[in-house]
C-alpha positions, -999 to +999 in steps of 0.1 A: +286-266+624+268-236+621+285-214+649+318-222+628+304-210+596+294-183+609+327-176+626+344-178+590+322-149+576+325-128+602+299-139+619+272-126+592+259-153+565+260-137+528+225-136+516+215-155+485+219-137+452+240-112+470+273-096+443+299-082+455+308-046+450+334-036+420+360-019+419+353+022+418+384+043+403+360+041+368+338+067+391+333+098+391+364+122+387+384+102+364+350+093+339+349+140+335+386+129+331+381+111+301+354+128+288+377+161+285+402+146+266+378+123+243+367+155+236+396+178+229+408+155+203+370+156+186+376+190+188+415+189+173+404+168+143+374+190+136+396+216+141+420+208+118+403+193+089+385+232+088+423+247+090+433+230+062+402+241+041+405+276+056+443+269+047+439+252+017+462+227+031+470+181+022+443+193-012+456+180-047+461+208-072+434+214-096+425+249-114+390+257-128+372+285-142+350+302-126+324+337-133+306+353-114+280+375-132+264+403-123+235+395-107+250+361-089+241+359-056+270+349-032+253+324-024+257+314-058+290+319-057+293+304-026+277+273-039+302+270-074+328+273-052+324+242-036+312+228-065+348+231-078+365+219-053+379+250-044+361+246-003+346+212+016+331+236+046+299+263+026+292+275+061+328+279+074+334+300+038+306+321+051+315+328+081+349+334+071+332+363+052+310+382+072+343+387+095+367+402+061+337+411+048+345+392+008+311+400+002+319+436-007+352+429-026+341+402-051+337+416-087+318+399-118+343+385-135+359+351-155+389+341-129+413+313-129+413+302-094+431+267-077+427+246-049+461+259-032+447+290-028+430+294+010+400+316+014+417+345+016+429+343-015+399+328-031+385+365-028+415+387-036+414+360-076+377+372-074+383+411-065+382+441-093+424+445-088+427+400-098+459+389-117+441+357-126+407+376-137+410+364-175+406+386-206+390+381-241+408+394-269+381+404-299+386+417-332+349+440-339+352+439-377+344+470-397+301+472-411+293+458-374+263+468-362+260+480-332+237+442-326+263+419-342+290+441-322+275+429-287+258+397-295+299+390-304+311+408-268+286+379-251+304+354-273+332+361-258+324+363-223+334+398-219+290+408-210+260+403-216+238+415-249+210+430-225+238+449-202+253+471-233+217+474-252+211+491-213+244+509-208+242+521-248+209+539-240+211+552-209+248+558-201+253+601-205+292+593-222+313+624-215+315+634-254+311+667-270+304+653-297+276+626-283+257+652-264+230+660-288+221+622-296+190+617-270+191+585-242+162+556-239+172+543-271+206+514-276+209+531-313+224+559-301+257+543-302+253+527-339+280+537-360+303+552-331+314+522-319+353+523-337+361+489-349+395+480-341+407+446-323+404+450-283+416+432-247+388+433-226+384+417-191+358+384-190+326+398-170+337+438-171+310+465-165+295+479-197+303+511-198+339+504-198+337+485-227+313+514-247+342+533-229+375+526-252+350+520-278+342+555-282+375+571-265+392+546-297+367+564-322+380+600-307+415+599-309+408+579-347+389+613-354+407+640-332+420+659-359+391+665-373+365+667-346+374+705-348+361+706-381+323+709-375+305+736-363+275+746-367+284+765-400+289+728-416+269+712-441+274+686-427+273+675-393+299+644-375+268+628-374+256+633-412+296+621-416+293+589-395+260+579-410+274+584-448+305+558-435+283+537-426+265+534-456+298+538-472+314+507-455+287+482-466+280+493-501+318+497-506+337+469-524+370+469-508+387+495-534+356+520-537+353+544-508+357+574-526+332+565-552+305+556-534+309+584-514+305+602-545+277+587-550+261+595-521+268+633-518+266+637-555+224+629-549+220+650-518+232+679-529+213+673-564+177+665-557+167+680-591+185+654-612+170+621-617+175+603-583+155+633-573+175+637-540+169+598-529+198+579-517+181+540-529+208+530-506+198+489-504+224+485-473+198+508-454+167+478-466+192+449-447+199+471-414+156+473-413+148+436-425+177+422-400+202+410-427+178+393-455+185+405-490+159+431-494+133+422-518+112+445-538+084+445-510+113+460-482+116+494-498+084+498-490+087+493-455+076+526-435+108+538-419+134+567-412+160+543-428+144+533-460+162+559-487+144+547-507+111+553-490+117+590-478+150+616-487+180+626-482+194+605-449+185+579-430+179+590-394+215+573-386+244+552-391+233+515-401+270+498-388+298+510-369+323+523-398+363+518-404+384+550-406+389+546-443+345+550-451+354+578-425+378+592-447+360+589-477+324+604-460+350+635-453+362+633-487+345+627-513+359+622-547+349+643-574+326+630-599+291+629-620+280+591-607+249+589-595+246+552-602+264+520-596+260+480-597+281+450-587+304+432-614+297+398-610+325+389-627+351+412-610+329+415-581+342+454-583+316+482-590+307+495-622+294+533-620+270+552-652+263+588-647+225+583-656+196+561-651+197+548-692+232+540-683+229+517-654+195+501-659+220+491-698+245+474-674+221+456-648+203+439-677+233+432-692+250+417-656+214+398-649+222+378-687+257+370-671 
């Protein structure tokens, strides 16, 4: 029987515990091919996902406003794009930006972007020539000070107070009538930033913002600029300074009369006013906009027309054309004083101090 079992097993008896070898078709080259196929599928899937982000495919539409600040780091811009859902992969956008030099093309401003824009369109629409760059229509009222004006421009998103002050103080604008205004103090442009309605780009270079207003001043005053010579009794700066006081003092219908009071006091220092203009608006300019008090009259400043004779150190606001024209063409009067009539909100003018004091007492007593 043993010989019979050996013959059935080919002469060999299987060892206890020994397993037969399985098929070998999954090993070697076959496994390598499957690995390559699987890897290719993964890479194709990843590549398609990246391509969708790069080319802005299969994204739900949304529109957002993006602001690129002047001092913003490129990483901050990329983070903002991801946060607003305009891109999904920051590293991919950075890689694209490196190849396309996008970092150098993006400029400060406020832009309207949307999820249909691919990487290239996003960069193009954050450049200086972008058609999506946001604008602001800003009306600057007559009589605004430079501080009020800069605050308004910042509020409207046009620029920042700090950037405007820096450019006002330190940029040498190419206007002959500004050449005598020394650099270093941003108030040097006070009076020359013409009040008007402007269209500005949000995030615009402050140099161009201020230049636009200065050009407007030159255009409005163009026909008069040649009349100011070294022989003129009053310089252009004097006239702008007088106009700024008229602008802050007028009731809206007495520009030329207010102008006459100022010139009468300037030109006749021997009269009761002794060359002191005593313009309350100059005190308001000094005290930060408050109603002036008796204590304010003792403030030691070249803008204090109660303490120092003649014109203040410079304009106290940015006047409109009515005030500028009145400063160049004062009415011919003998008035040296005026007081506001609280009933009709108009000024009442006087020739003498006694006459003026009587009116002040009458209006004060109601």
